[in-house]
C-alpha positions as CSV (number, residue, x, y, z in Angstrom):
1,M,17.2,263.8,82.3
2,N,13.6,265.1,82.1
3,K,12.9,262.5,79.5
4,I,14.0,259.7,81.8
5,K,11.9,261.1,84.7
6,G,8.9,261.4,82.3
7,F,9.4,257.8,81.2
8,Y,9.4,256.6,84.8
9,L,6.3,258.7,85.6
10,L,4.5,257.4,82.6
11,A,5.4,253.8,83.4
12,A,4.3,254.2,87.1
13,L,1.0,255.7,86.0
14,T,0.4,252.9,83.5
15,I,1.0,250.2,86.1
16,A,-1.3,252.0,88.6
17,I,-4.1,252.4,86.1
18,T,-4.0,248.8,84.8
19,G,-3.8,247.5,88.4
20,C,-7.0,249.4,89.3
21,G,-8.8,248.0,86.3
22,K,-8.4,244.4,87.1
23,A,-11.4,242.6,88.5
24,K,-10.8,240.8,91.7
25,S,-12.2,237.3,91.9
26,T,-13.9,236.3,95.1
27,T,-15.0,232.9,96.1
28,S,-18.3,232.4,98.0
29,N,-20.1,229.6,99.7
30,T,-23.1,229.9,97.4
31,S,-24.2,226.6,96.0
32,S,-25.1,225.9,92.4
33,F,-27.4,223.0,93.6
34,T,-31.1,223.9,93.5
35,P,-33.2,221.1,95.0
36,T,-36.7,220.1,93.8
37,L,-39.7,220.0,96.1
38,E,-43.1,218.5,95.8
39,V,-45.6,218.3,98.6
40,A,-48.6,216.0,99.0
41,Y,-51.0,216.0,101.9
42,V,-53.9,214.0,103.3
43,V,-56.4,215.4,105.7
44,K,-58.1,213.0,108.1
45,D,-60.2,214.3,111.0
46,D,-58.3,217.1,112.7
47,A,-54.9,216.1,111.3
48,V,-52.9,216.6,108.1
49,T,-50.1,214.3,106.9
50,L,-47.6,216.2,104.8
51,S,-45.3,214.1,102.5
52,F,-42.2,215.7,100.9
53,T,-40.6,214.6,97.7
54,T,-37.2,216.2,97.1
55,D,-33.8,215.4,95.7
56,L,-32.3,217.1,98.7
57,K,-30.7,214.7,101.1
58,I,-32.6,215.2,104.4
59,S,-29.9,215.0,107.0
60,K,-30.9,214.5,110.6
61,E,-27.3,213.7,111.5
62,H,-25.9,217.0,110.1
63,Y,-28.7,219.3,111.2
64,D,-27.5,222.6,112.6
65,Q,-23.9,222.0,111.4
66,Q,-21.9,223.3,108.4
67,R,-23.3,223.5,105.0
68,V,-22.9,220.5,102.7
69,E,-24.1,220.9,99.1
70,G,-27.2,218.8,98.4
71,E,-28.0,218.2,102.0
72,G,-30.2,219.9,104.6
73,H,-33.6,219.9,106.2
74,I,-37.1,221.3,105.9
75,H,-38.8,224.3,107.6
76,I,-42.6,224.4,107.8
77,S,-44.9,227.1,109.1
78,L,-48.6,226.5,109.8
79,D,-50.8,229.5,109.3
80,K,-47.8,231.9,109.3
81,G,-46.8,230.7,112.8
82,D,-43.4,229.7,114.2
83,K,-41.2,227.6,112.0
84,I,-41.1,223.9,112.7
85,V,-37.9,222.0,111.7
86,V,-38.5,218.7,109.9
87,T,-35.7,216.1,109.4
88,E,-37.9,213.4,107.9
89,K,-39.8,213.2,104.6
90,Q,-43.2,213.2,106.3
91,K,-44.8,215.3,109.0
92,V,-48.1,215.0,110.8
93,L,-49.8,218.1,112.2
94,D,-52.7,217.2,114.5
95,H,-55.2,218.8,116.7
96,L,-56.0,221.4,114.0
97,S,-59.0,223.6,114.3
98,K,-61.8,223.4,111.8
99,G,-61.4,225.6,108.8
100,T,-58.9,226.5,106.2
101,H,-55.2,226.2,107.0
102,E,-52.0,227.1,105.1
103,V,-48.6,225.5,105.4
104,K,-45.5,227.0,103.9
105,I,-42.7,224.5,103.3
106,S,-39.1,225.5,102.5
107,L,-35.8,223.8,102.0
108,H,-32.7,224.8,104.0
109,N,-29.0,223.9,104.3
110,N,-27.7,222.2,107.4
111,D,-26.7,225.7,108.7
112,H,-30.3,227.0,108.1
113,T,-29.5,229.2,105.1
114,P,-32.3,228.8,102.6
115,Y,-32.1,227.1,99.2
116,D,-34.8,229.5,98.1
117,V,-37.1,226.6,97.2
118,S,-40.6,226.6,98.8
119,K,-44.1,225.6,98.3
120,T,-47.4,226.6,100.0
121,V,-50.3,224.2,100.4
122,T,-53.8,225.1,101.6
123,F,-56.3,222.6,103.0
124,D,-59.6,222.4,104.9
125,V,-60.3,220.6,108.2
126,K,-63.9,219.7,108.5
């Protein structure tokens, strides 16, 4: 009788140990898509025209909605100021003061989560 109890105890321990060792798989909403980003700019008088080249589909119609892989919008920040949302492939910043300016450009999903792709450009207004 003790051998049978021992067998059941050993079987229960084996099941418990192997069950704890199994890795649980989880699914996440992270994307494997990493878009490209190139930025060109032209300074004229007190304005700069920024032109964005990316394989990200810039989606004005899905802005601020759920994430869709390969789709999103652009955030820019002039001189470390507040973010400006851009849903076009070009943006003009005007009425800039004379001197050196810095613009950070980053790509984001429709829901504003970042793609972790950014560029910074520096230019002078004369």
